[in-house]
C-alpha positions as CSV (number, residue, x, y, z in Angstrom):
1,M,-13.1,7.4,-32.2
2,K,-11.0,10.5,-31.7
3,G,-10.0,10.9,-28.1
4,D,-10.4,7.3,-27.2
5,L,-6.6,6.7,-26.7
6,W,-6.5,9.9,-24.6
7,T,-9.3,8.7,-22.4
8,I,-7.6,5.4,-21.8
9,A,-4.3,7.2,-21.0
10,V,-6.0,9.4,-18.5
11,V,-7.7,6.5,-16.8
12,L,-4.4,4.5,-16.6
13,V,-2.5,7.5,-15.2
14,F,-5.3,7.9,-12.6
15,L,-5.2,4.3,-11.6
16,A,-1.4,4.3,-11.5
17,M,-1.5,7.2,-9.0
18,M,-4.4,6.0,-6.9
19,L,-3.6,2.3,-6.3
20,P,-0.4,2.9,-4.3
21,A,-2.3,5.4,-2.2
22,V,-5.1,2.9,-1.5
23,G,-2.4,0.2,-0.8
24,L,-0.7,2.5,1.7
25,G,-4.1,3.1,3.4
26,F,-4.6,-0.6,3.8
27,E,-1.0,-1.1,5.1
28,S,-1.4,1.4,7.8
29,A,-5.0,0.6,8.8
30,A,-5.3,-0.9,12.2
31,D,-8.0,-1.4,14.8
32,E,-7.9,-2.1,18.4
33,R,-8.7,-5.8,18.8
34,T,-8.8,-8.3,21.7
35,I,-6.0,-10.9,21.2
36,D,-6.3,-14.4,22.7
37,E,-3.2,-16.5,22.6
38,E,-1.5,-19.3,24.4
39,L,2.0,-19.0,25.9
40,T,4.3,-21.3,27.9
41,L,5.4,-19.6,31.0
42,E,8.8,-20.0,32.6
43,H,9.6,-18.8,36.1
44,Q,11.5,-15.5,36.1
45,E,11.8,-15.5,32.3
46,P,10.1,-12.8,30.4
47,V,7.8,-14.1,27.6
48,E,6.7,-11.7,24.9
49,V,3.2,-11.8,23.5
50,S,2.8,-11.9,19.7
51,Y,1.7,-8.2,19.3
52,A,4.0,-6.8,22.0
53,D,4.8,-3.7,20.0
54,D,1.1,-3.0,19.4
55,V,-0.3,-3.4,23.0
56,T,-2.7,-0.6,23.7
57,D,-3.2,-0.8,27.5
58,D,-2.1,-2.7,30.5
59,D,-5.3,-4.7,30.9
60,V,-4.3,-8.3,30.6
61,T,-5.8,-11.6,31.7
62,V,-3.6,-14.7,32.3
63,T,-5.3,-18.0,33.0
64,V,-3.8,-21.4,33.7
65,D,-6.1,-24.5,33.7
66,G,-9.1,-22.3,34.5
67,T,-7.4,-20.4,37.3
68,E,-7.0,-16.6,36.7
69,L,-3.5,-15.5,37.8
70,E,-3.1,-12.3,39.7
71,E,-0.8,-9.6,38.3
72,G,1.8,-8.6,40.9
73,T,1.4,-11.9,42.8
74,D,1.7,-14.6,40.1
75,Y,3.2,-12.6,37.2
76,D,4.4,-9.2,36.1
77,W,3.1,-7.5,32.9
78,D,5.4,-5.0,31.3
79,S,4.5,-3.6,27.9
80,G,3.8,-6.9,26.2
81,E,6.0,-9.2,28.3
82,I,4.8,-11.6,31.0
83,T,7.3,-12.6,33.7
84,L,6.1,-15.5,35.9
85,T,6.9,-14.7,39.5
86,N,5.1,-17.7,41.1
87,D,7.0,-20.9,40.4
88,E,3.9,-23.0,40.9
89,Y,2.9,-22.3,37.3
90,D,6.4,-22.9,35.8
91,G,6.2,-24.6,32.4
92,E,2.4,-24.3,32.2
93,T,0.5,-23.2,29.2
94,A,-1.3,-20.0,29.9
95,A,-4.3,-18.4,28.0
96,V,-3.4,-14.7,27.6
97,T,-6.0,-12.1,26.6
98,Y,-4.9,-8.5,25.9
99,S,-5.7,-5.5,23.6
100,A,-3.6,-4.5,20.7
101,E,-3.9,-2.2,17.8
102,T,-3.3,-4.3,14.7
103,Q,-4.7,-5.2,11.3
104,S,-7.4,-7.8,10.8
105,E,-6.5,-10.7,8.5
106,E,-8.6,-9.3,5.7
107,T,-7.0,-5.9,5.8
108,H,-3.5,-7.5,5.8
109,D,-4.5,-9.7,2.8
110,V,-5.8,-6.7,0.8
111,A,-2.6,-4.7,1.6
112,Q,-0.5,-7.6,0.3
113,V,-2.4,-7.9,-2.9
114,L,-2.2,-4.2,-3.6
115,G,1.5,-4.3,-2.8
116,V,2.0,-6.7,-5.7
117,F,1.0,-4.0,-8.2
118,D,3.3,-1.2,-6.9
119,G,6.2,-2.0,-9.3
120,W,4.0,-2.6,-12.3
121,I,2.1,0.6,-11.8
122,A,5.3,2.6,-12.2
123,I,6.1,0.8,-15.5
124,V,2.5,1.4,-16.8
125,L,2.7,5.0,-15.8
126,L,6.0,5.4,-17.6
127,F,4.7,3.9,-20.8
128,V,1.5,5.9,-20.8
129,V,3.2,9.2,-20.2
130,T,5.9,8.5,-22.7
131,G,3.3,7.4,-25.3
132,A,1.2,10.5,-24.7
133,I,4.2,12.8,-25.0
134,V,5.4,11.1,-28.3
135,A,1.9,11.2,-29.7
136,M,1.4,14.9,-28.9
137,A,4.9,15.8,-30.2
138,F,4.4,14.0,-33.5
139,G,0.7,15.0,-34.0
140,G,-1.0,11.7,-33.0
141,S,-4.5,11.8,-34.4
142,N,-6.2,10.3,-31.3
143,F,-4.8,12.8,-28.7
144,G,-7.4,15.5,-28.6
145,G,-7.4,16.1,-32.4
146,R,-10.6,17.1,-34.1
């Protein structure tokens, strides 16, 4: 049984160091996705889309009651904001489709779960390292002894 405690300590230290890295990877993971949302348009009032900070291009489609509106004629699109210029559609609900670089729901959920462990990992790492140092300093029989 000699060395079992040492093996457990190494595994715990490895996990304590790797889980935050994996969590950070999930937090920053994003893919370009097509976003479909509904917005209420107001004449000459800019309305921001949900992922305005993550919009990847200026290709947007705005539809009201099956009629596709024309950019420059019916509305202006500026980096995630739609400003209705045609008062005919004032107060109408528009279907807006655009591209944004954002996380999927699954990626977001995994990042949140891994984030829960961040604080506990530091505590586990502290106890494991402290225990290993104490055991080595006082000649613990399970730490590499033969």
